[in-house]
N, C-alpha and C positions, 0 to 999 in steps of 0.2 A: 565095636568097640572104638571105631574112629565115631561111629552116630553119639554114642556115649557121650564123647568129649565135644564134637564137634556143638552137641543141643543146651551143652551151658547157658543159658540167657539167650538164647535163640529160639525163636519159632520150629518148627521140625519142615517146614516147607522151604526156607534157607538152606539147613541143613541138607534135604534133597539134592538142593542145587549144589552143594558144595561135593556132596559124595560123588554125583553124576560128573562133576569136573574130575577127581580122580580117578575112577571108572573108564571114563571117557580115552584120558591117558596112560590107560592101566597100571594104575598105581596103586591099586587099592589092595596094598601086601604091604606085611611088616616090613619086610626088609625095600622095599621100591619105597613106602614113607620114610625109612630110615636112612636111607642114600639122600633123599633131595635135599637141599640147602633150606634153611629155614626160611630166605624170602620166597624161594620158589614155590614152598609148599603152602605159605601164607598168601598169595597170590591165586592157587588156586582154592582152596576154602572161603576165599574173599566174602560169597554170598553169606558166609554163618556168621560174620560178623566178630568181632574180637579176633581178627585172624590171627594177627601177631602174636599173641598170648595163646591162642589156641596152636598154633604152630608150633610152639615151643611144649605144648601141653603134649601133643602127639608124637613128640620127638622125647618125651620125657619115659610117655608110654612103649614105644619103642625100643627104646635102650632099655627099660625093665626086660620088656617083653622079652627081648633078644640074651639079656642075662639071665635070665630066669631058664632058658633055654626053650621059651616058645611056647605058644598054647598049651600043645600039647600036652609038656611038662607040665604046668601049673592046674591043665585037668587033670590032676591025680593029688593036686592039694585037698585036704580035708577044708571044709567049707570056711570056718575061724579064721585059720593061716591065711587062703586066699585071701580072704576080704582085710587082713590085716595088712597084708602083701599089698595090697591094690590102693589102700589109704594111705601108703606109704611112698606111692608115685606124687611127686611136685605136680599139683595142679587136679588131683584126683582127688573128688570129697566123698564123701557117704553116698549122696545120691549117685554122682558117677560111678563110682565103687559097684553099688548096685545092681546099674544098670548093666556094668558088666558080668555081674555075677549072674543075672538073671536072664539076659537075654544071650549072651554069648555062652558062659560057663553052665547054662541051664540049673541053676541053684536054687532053692527055695528062699529066696530073698523079698521081701515087699520094695518096692521102690517107693519113696515120699517125695513128692512136688510140692508145685504151688499148688494144681489141679486139687492135689489131693486134702492140702491144707483148706482150701476155699471151700470144695466142699462137702467136707466132713465139720468143718466149722460151722456153715450155714445149719448142715441138718441138723446139729447141737450135740455132736457125738465128740467132739474134742472142741478146746478151748483156739487153737489155732496158732498156738505160739509155744507149745512145746516142743521138746528139744528134738532132733532127728531121729533120736534114737530110742528115746517114749515113744514116737509115734507108731517108728518100724516096730516096735517089742509087743504094741497096741493091735497093730494088725495078725502079725504072724503069731500070736497068742491066743487071736480071734478066728483064726481061718486055719483049715488043714493046710499042713505043710506039702503044697503041689506044685510044682512049678508051673504047669500050665491053668491051674487057677489061679496064681500070683498075674501071669503071665497076662490071662485073658482079665482080670478084674482091673488091673493097671489100665489095658488100653482101654475100656469101656470109662474109667472115673476121668482120662484124658478125652476123651471124647467127646463126653458130658461136659465135662471143662471148657473144654474149645467150643462147643456148639449151644449150650444152653446155660451151664451155670458158668457163665462169663463173669469179668470185672464189673460189667453191668449185666445182672443175670436177665434172663426171658423168663420170670418164673412163670408166666398161664403158658408157656408151652411146656413144663417140668413133668415128667412121668411120677418125682418123688414128690412133689411140692404138698401131697397130703401128710407125708412123714419130713416137713422141714421147718425149721425155728425161724429161718428169715424169710418164710413166702405170706406171712398175715401180716409183716412188716412193713415189708418194702416191693408190695404188687406195682406192677406197671401201670400206666394212666390206660 
């Protein structure tokens, strides 16, 4: 859950450093993060960027989790109410809520991120400007509702987006270029 908040507008390598700071101080626990002062938390998560804002968001999430009786209590909630509850936490938007749903609560929710939008708009399956919910519904209605599948599929999209289908794509190295609407127009020299 901490990673879902810290990864907002930040590269995962920086999130790993921030999580490493929390782990090295034995603070990667709900109660520990909740007890930390906001300024102290902000300094520990500084590598993740926007550290003051993210410290407040982590505190908000911790307060929510504590008020709900913790992760165990929340894990008994049905998918819809759980997601709506998460979305009610200040600083938790759809992508962060779905990250928490998929990775922390192991619920079959497809996470939409910038990599997903970029890759699938270049392939030509989406325009890229659809709402978050429309894209999430598109994936969930076209894939088997399966946590492991959604987890693996999202991980593969992220890896492809980081390594090949970057902002300046490396089309010649792309394993799906034959199915890509973007490749014929934007090939590298």
